[in-house]
LOLUMRO-316530 format. One record per residue (C-alpha): residue in one letter; x, y, z. Coordinates in steps of 0.2 Angstrom, whole numbers, padded with zeros to 4 digits, always signed. Layout:
% LOLUMRO-316530
AXYZ/...
This chain:
% LOLUMRO-316530
M+0000+0000+0000/K+0014+0012+0005/N+0023+0008-0012/D+0007+0012-0021/V+0006+0029-0013/K+0024+0033-0018/H+0021+0026-0036/Y+0006+0037-0037/A+0015+0053-0031/D+0029+0049-0044/L+0016+0048-0057/L+0007+0064-0052/N+0024+0074-0051/T+0028+0067-0068/I+0012+0073-0076/K+0012+0090-0067/A+0030+0092-0074/R+0024+0088-0092/I+0009+0100-0090/R+0021+0114-0085/Q+0033+0110-0099/T+0019+0110-0112/Q+0012+0127-0105/I+0029+0134-0107/K+0032+0128-0124/A+0014+0134-0129/S+0018+0151-0122/L+0035+0152-0131/S+0027+0146-0147/A+0013+0159-0146/N+0026+0173-0142/A+0036+0168-0158/E+0021+0169-0169/M+0016+0186-0162/I+0034+0192-0165/L+0034+0186-0183/M+0016+0194-0185/Y+0023+0210-0179/W+0038+0209-0191/D+0026+0205-0205/I+0014+0220-0200/R+0030+0231-0201/R+0034+0224-0219/M+0016+0227-0225/I+0016+0245-0218/H+0033+0249-0225/E+0028+0242-0242/R+0013+0253-0243/Q+0022+0268-0237/Q+0035+0265-0251/K+0023+0261-0265/K+0009+0274-0261/G+0020+0287-0253/W+0010+0286-0236/G+0018+0294-0221/A+0017+0291-0203/G-0001+0296-0202/I-0006+0279-0207/I-0002+0272-0190/P-0015+0281-0180/R-0028+0277-0193/L-0023+0258-0193/A-0024+0258-0173/K-0041+0266-0173/D-0048+0255-0187/I-0041+0239-0179/R-0048+0244-0162/N-0065+0248-0170/D-0066+0232-0181/M-0058+0220-0169/P-0062+0227-0151/E-0058+0210-0143/V-0040+0211-0150/K-0027+0220-0139/G-0010+0226-0142/F-0013+0237-0158/S-0012+0254-0151/E-0004+0268-0160/R+0011+0266-0148/N+0012+0247-0150/I+0012+0248-0169/G+0026+0261-0168/Y+0035+0248-0157/M+0032+0235-0171/I+0039+0246-0184/R+0054+0251-0174/F+0057+0234-0168/A+0058+0226-0186/R+0067+0241-0193/E+0081+0239-0180/Y+0083+0221-0183/E+0083+0222-0202/S+0097+0235-0201/L+0109+0223-0192/P+0123+0217-0203/I+0121+0199-0204/L+0135+0188-0210/Q+0130+0173-0220/Q+0136+0156-0212/A+0151+0149-0221/V+0140+0135-0228/A+0129+0147-0236/K+0143+0154-0246/L+0147+0137-0254/G+0143+0136-0272/S+0134+0122-0280/P+0146+0109-0288/S+0148+0111-0307/K+0142+0098-0318/K+0159+0090-0319/E+0161+0090-0300/K+0144+0082-0296/P+0148+0064-0300/V+0164+0065-0291/A+0157+0075-0276/L+0142+0064-0274/A+0152+0048-0276/T+0167+0053-0264/G+0157+0065-0252/E+0170+0079-0257/G+0166+0095-0265/K+0155+0109-0262/V+0138+0103-0258/P+0125+0116-0252/Q+0117+0111-0235/P+0099+0114-0231/V+0104+0129-0220/A+0110+0138-0235/K+0093+0138-0242/I+0086+0148-0228/G+0089+0166-0230/C+0098+0176-0216/Q+0083+0187-0213/E+0073+0171-0209/I+0086+0164-0198/L+0087+0181-0189/Q+0068+0181-0187/R+0068+0164-0180/L+0081+0169-0167/V+0073+0185-0162/A+0055+0177-0161/Q+0062+0167-0146/I+0064+0183-0136/P+0048+0189-0128/W+0040+0204-0135/G+0042+0214-0118/D+0061+0210-0119/N+0062+0216-0137/I+0055+0233-0134/P+0070+0239-0123/L+0083+0232-0135/N+0077+0244-0149/
């Protein structure tokens, strides 16, 4: 009987730890999606400003219209949209050095059979197919939004 209580307590503790782990992962995943959405919002606003010649006046209007059309959605005040723009602009202006593997060229037609047969030669890796901007976004998305704001 005493052994059953200990086994139950172990099971309960393991399940509680798994629940907490999943809650943390879900929170981090939601944060990452939110950060990527903010980045994309900045991109959309910037594109329109460039193509249509819109100025900063679009931001108060967007904040007001989002608040009116989606009152249940929080976090899109004029100030926060400004943070989104500044946040993405700051990270986009960072000089990013490509990883060495991304600089490798594809093997020429002559090199391919030898490179594939011997494992030698310049063979692009999957990471080379991901753009530096995307890598940066994935890394930055792991930083909570509240911690990103003071960094800018």
